[in-house]
N, C-alpha and C positions, 0 to 999 in steps of 0.2 A: 318676823317669827326666824330662825333658825333652822337647820336643815333638820337636825335630829328632834326639835320641839315640833316640825310638823311630823315627821316619822310616829314621835308619840302620840299625835293626835290621830293619825291615820290608822294606827294598829295596835294602839292605846296601852303600848311597853315605850321603855327608852330603847334607842338601837345599843348595839353593843359597840359601836365605833361610827368613824366618820373618815371617808377617804375622798381624796380629788388626786382627778388625771386630767393634765392640758392637752387641748387643741394643737395643732406644729402646722408651722409657716415653712416649705422646703427652698431653702432659698437655691439651689439649685441640683438637678438629676432627676429629671422627670420620664416615669416610665422607665426607668434602668432597674428597678429593686426587682420586678417577677422577672428580670433577666440575668439575675444574680452579679448586678452592676454595683455601683457607688452612688451614695445621695449625703446631702448635707445638711438636712431639716434643723429645727431648733423650734423649742417647745415655747408655746404663746402662755400670756398671764391667764388667758380664758382658760375655764377646767370645767369639767362638771366633777360634780359634787355629789355624792351615794351617802347616807345612812342606810345600815346595813346591820341586820340580827340574823344570829345562824337558828335555822331549823334543822330538826331531828326526824321530822314526819311524814318527808317527801314532798312538801310543798312547797313552790317557789312562789312569791306573791311581788308585784313589782309594780312600780307606781311613777310618776313622772310631774313633775309642779309646772311644768312647761306645754301639757299636752293635753288638752281637752278628755275627758275620761274616768273613770274609775280604776280600781286595783284589777290588775288580770292578774287570778292565779292561774297554776301550770300547776303539774303533775311531772315531776321530776322526771319518773321512768317513763311519763309518755311523750319528752321533747322526742320532735321526728325536725329534720331538716327539712326546709321550705315549705313549712307548715304555716310560714304565714304571720300575723301579728304584730304588722308595723313594726314600730320603735321598740317594741320589746323582742322581736326576735334577736335583736342583739344581746342583751343581757343574758336573755334565754339562752343563747347562742353558746356564749362562755360558759358556763352550765353546764349544758350536754356535751362543750368540747374536755373540759374538766373530767367527766364521767367519763367518756370515750378513752381519756389517757387513764384512764384507772386510777382517778382522785375519787374518794367517798364524799362527795359533795350532797347530802342530803337535804338541801333544801334552805329558803333562806327570806327574808321579808327585806326588802328594798324599796327605799326612796331617793328617788335622783330629782335632780335638778343643775342647769347648765349654761353658763355664758359666751360658749364655744358657740358662733353662727354658725348653723343649718346650712346646708348645700351651698356653702362659700368656698368648698375647697381645702376648709382649714382641718379636718379628721373629726367631725363631732361624731361619727361612729367609732373611732379607733378608741376615741377618750371616754365614750362610753365603756366600751368592751374593755380596755384596761384600766379603769377605774372599777367595774365588777369583778375581774378575776384578778384584782391585788387584796380585795377583800376578802374575796371566800378566800383566795392563798392565808390569809393573815387568819380569820375566824376557825377554819381548817385546820391550821398547822401543816400547811403542803409542802411548806421548804420549795418554794418553786423559784428558780432565778428569774430575774428579770428578762432576758431573752427569751425564756421559754416562755415566760408569762404572756410576751410578745406574740410568740409562735400561737398556743393557745387562743389567742384573742385573734390571728390573723384567720386562726382554722374554722373560727365561729363565724366571721365573714363570708371567707371562702364555702364552706362547705354546710353551712345550717342557711344563713342569711341567701349567700347565693351569687354573691361579687367576687369578683378574681383577683383582688387588691393583692399588692406586694404585703412584704413584712415593713416598709418602711415608716406610716404613719402610728403602727403599734410600736415599734422601737422607740420613735422618737418619741411619745408620752409615755411609755415605760423608763427610760431610760436620759433623756435627758439633764442637763445640767443646768440652771443658772449662771447667766454671761458665756453660756458656748455653744455652740452648734457642734453637733451629731456628725462624725465623719462615720459612717458604715460604709462597710462590707457586708451585702446583701445574703452573699453565700454562705458565710459560713458565721454571718452577726458579732463580727469582731468589729470593735469599732473603738473610738478616738475622741476624749473630748479637747474642740480645737476652741481655744479664747475668742470670744465674738465680744471685745469692747466697742462698740460704736462710738459710746458717749467719749471715751478717751481719743478718741480721732476726730471728732467733732462732724462725725457722720451719721445719720439715721435710716432706718430701712422701713419703710412705708408699703403696709398693706391694703390695697385699694378692695374692697369689696364691691364687686360689680351689679350685686344683687342680682345674677342673671342664676337662676336656680339651677344646678348640673345634677343628674341623677348618673352613677356609674352604673346601676342595673338595666340599663336601656337596652345593653348591646354592644354600643361604640367602645367601651374599654375593651370587655372582653373578645371583640374580631382585632382589635389592636394587639393583645396579647400572642393571641391565634396565629397572629402573620409574622408577630414577631417567633415564633416556636417556630413555624417552617420555615421562618428563614434561618435561625439557627442549625433544625434538619436538613436543610438543603447544603447549607457550606459543611455539615458534618463537623459543627460545634456544640458543646455540651450546652451551651448559651451563649446569648450574644453579649456576654463580657469578656467570651475568651478569644473575638472578634478585635483586633486594636486597631489606633486609627492608622498606623501606620499597614496594617493590611486590606484597609475596607479597599481601595480602588481596585483592586484585585478580586475581593469577596464581591464587589457589585458587581462586577461583570460575571460572575458568574451566576448569576439571577436574573430570571427571565421576567420575573412580575413586576411591574414599576410600581405596584403600590408596595407589596414586601421589600423591595428595592429600598423605599421612602420609608418606611420606618427601620429596616435595618440600619441606613445612614444617621437618621436622630439617634439612635439608643447605641452606637459607637459613637458619634463623636460626642455626644452627651456625657458620658462615661469620661472620656477626654476632657470636658469641660469642667466635671467635676474635680480631677486632678489638677488641672491647671489653677481652678480656686482655693485650692487646700496651697498650694506650694506660694500661690500668691499671701494668704491668710498669714502663712507661717513662715512670709521675708517680711511682713507687715505691713505690706501695701495693700491692703483693702480696698481706695480708691481704684485700684486696677480692675476690681474684680465687675467695674459695672461692666464693662461692653460685653462682658462675657454672659451676662444675665442677658443684655439683649441680643446677643447672637445666639443662646437658648431659645429665645423666643420665637424668633425668626424659624429654627428648626422644628419647633414645637408645631407654631403657623403653616410652613409650608411643607416640611416631609411627614409629619404627624398627622396634621391636619386636625389640632382638638383643640383649637383657639376658635374663637367669636369677635364679631364687630366691635362688642365692647371691650374685652379682653386689648384688641389689637390697639384699641383708642387709648386706653389708658397708657400702654406704651411708648404710644407716636407722642403722647400730649406731654407727658412727665418728661421726655427725652429733648422733646423741642424747648420745655421752661428750666432746661438744663441741669435735669439729673444724670447722674454718672450712668445710669442705666437701669432697666427696669425687663419683667416677662411676667408672662402666668405662671400661676403656682399652683399644684393638685393637677387634678385628673382633668382639668378643662371644661368647653362647653358652658363657660359660664365662670364660677365662682369669680376667684382671686388673683391678684398680680401683686407682684412684690416692686420697689421701686428704690433703690439704692441714691442716697441725697447728700449733700454737705447739707448738714443742720442747719444753718443759717438760711438756706433755700427751702425747706422743709415745706414753708407756708407757701408762697411761690409757687412750686410747682403743684402741690394740692388743689389751691384753688385754679391752676392749668387746667387737671383735669376735672375740675368740677365744672367749669366753664364749657370746655370741652362735650362735656356730657350734656350740660344743658341746651347747648347749641346744637347737637344731634337727635334732641329730643328724646333723652334716655332718663329713666330715673336716677336721682341724686346716687353717686355712690358713696359707701362707707369707707372711710379713711381713718388710719388710724397705725401707731406707731408698733413696730413688732420687737416686744424687747424680750429678748434671751429668759427664757424662764425654766424653775424646775420643774422635773418630772413626775410621776404620779408618786404621791404618797398618802401614809398615815395624820390626819389633823390632830 
């Protein structure tokens, strides 16, 4: 049964339309987005799909095909931040954020289904937010630009759900293009579509889902954000993006707290890694990106301390089997890693990772190629 047919079976009428928004994987630039820095994500073929109908009576009804439970019914006038609701808080938060921004959203019926793995660091929450925002933007004729839709989706997650994420995930879901990575400046949301045709270069980017679930709402993410912001204040900088790699040794010498010093070092060097990666891609030297990925993983592991044994094992096993480079991607504490590999070595590297997991007694990882895909769209 199609999503539209499922909607009609649920609500007794056809939807006004069907929309999709993708998950994302981030090639490089982690924990830089809430520091006004640079990131380089790409959209995945995995999407959250929403069938939606407009309502004008102040009622919001939400249903997910992927989660046990019935229809969640809410009143748009009564939506309150941090009011609970599990998965439904994400689309409800989008409605709240749209209305808080002055947009006349008067209700909707929503039916959702998703192929974006949850808890894998692939932005299932951003896909859910962005598909809701895009559908309501279209149905209510709001005329909101893609970057502003991403900001509204981010506000829903920050201020309604309570996760202090940056804007990278929502921008990737809203603005990515097929066959490209999104080079994003998170300070002003300017971006450039960077051609990323791995097949043409005989390369492949593998995503390895460790099956270790992460939850960014547990405080560890917020603690690192607060530490980065404290570092910027101590250095008299608007944000850590304003500290260059050249200035880093002097900046670190001014910081007395060892934890904050580590966080600052990661963010400043990861911003530099994004810029190095862009230079390599612009020069057509994608293979040379591999060592930059591995360097980035070491920084996330040692300075930011957001890796875990399973993620470290992916990187070690993949590189030992001949990968060009690898690193964890996303918020960490589980989730996924990316592996850049010659296409003719992809199966060998994947098998080596699976073998290493089996020998370590871990559950088998999920491994699939990251194909740069289209951003959010009406189907």
